[in-house]
N, C-alpha and C positions, 0 to 999 in steps of 0.2 A: 944040587944044581942051587945056583944062586942068581938071582936077578937085583942088578943097582939099575938106578935113575936118579940122575939130578934134576933138582925141578926148583925152577929159578922164579917163580911168580905165582901170586893164586889161582892165576889160570891156567899154567901147567897143572895146577894139584887136581883143578875139576876136569883138566884133560886127561887123566891118568886115573881120575877115579870113575867115567864117562863112560873109559876103555873097558876097567872092569866091570863097571855093572852090567854092561851089554853082554858079558859072558857068563853072569852069575845066575844058579838057580836056586828053587828050595833048598832049603838045609846046609844052604854053603856058607862056611864057618869063613870070614878073619880075624886073627889078631893082630893088636896094635901095640905096638913098644915102642917108650921113646922118653925123652926128659918132660918134666914139665915146659909147655911151651913150645912141645916139637912141631907139633902140628894133627895130634891124633882126634881132636874132635871138629878142627878144620877138614882132614880128609874125609872123616865121617860124613861131614853134613854136605861135603861134595857129592857122596856116594848117594846118599839119601835125596837129593835134588835128580841125579842120574837115575834113580829110580821112581822117579814122579811124584817122590812124597813132597805137597807143598807145606805142611807144616812148619813150625821152628824147632828146629834139633839142636839143642844144645846138652851140654855133657849132664848124665844122669849121676853125680858123684854120691851126692846126699839119697839117692832115690835106688842104686844100684842098675836101674833097667828103667829102660823107656821104648815102648812099641809104636811104631808108625807103620801108616799102610798107603803102597805106591802101588806100582805095575808087581813088585814083590815086597811081602812085608817085611818090615826091618825092625831085629830089636836090637838093640842099642845099649851095650851095658858096660860098667865101669866098675868095676872088683876090686879097685882100691883100697876102699875100708873093708874088706873083705881078709885080710889079709891075718888075721890071726881070728878067724871061724873055721869051724867045720862043719858050718849049716850049708844041706841039699836045698838050694834053691828053687827043685825041680828041672835040672840040668837036662833030662833025656826029653821033657817038653819044650824046654827053648831051642835047643841044638838041634832036636831031631822034627820038630813041628814042620809049618809050610813058610816059614819065613826065613829071610837072611839075617845071620848073628854076628855084629860086631861086636870083640870083646876088648876093651882098653885095660892096661896092664894084665893082659893074661898069664902072665908068668903066676899071679897067683894061684891060681884055680887051675895048675897044667895037667892036675891030677882027675879033674872033671873035664877036660876037653873033648873033642871028639878026635879021633886017631888022627884023622885028616883034614886038612886045613890051609889055608893061606896065612902064614905070619908074614906080616912086615913089621919092618920096625924101620923108625924114621929118626934122621939126626937131623939136627939143626945147626948150619954152617955158620949162617948170619941170619938177619934180619929177613930176608929175603929168599935164602938159600937154603934149602935143606937136601939130604941124599932120604930115599926110597932104597930099603933094600926089602927084595922080595924072597921069602924063600919058601917057595909049596915044599908039602908035606902030604906025601900021596899021590898015586896016578892022575889023578882027576884036577887035581890044584899045579901038576907039572906041564900037562897038556893045557892048563889055563894059561898059564904063563909063557909057555912055549906061543899058543895063538896071541897073547898080548905083546909079546917082544920080538 
């Protein structure tokens, strides 16, 4: 089951993020894939805002993970720099704690990801237009997407 949505503006990205945030629970994991500039961090910023996070959210490229407090805590990971690493960064504590986790470039740690998750691919069509492809992995995320769409 795959769900696709064309996004024409930042406001539509924020709306999608809000709708997803409304359905999230502790231990939920969202993985984000897409080229540089596709909108992974922009989506995460909108999701954080929807979770009531007031701090500035930016890409944790050089720190790998940033944590934020809101209605639900948020772990924001950018694992791009881990492509040649076999380090265990405490994945169980990250994925199975009380936070929602968003992972950019998730394919680089595929073997460490939870079995169930919401995989989102973002394709840049032009300066404003994006295509979001949501692939629910597991029953929980299938139900989430059915409710979302």
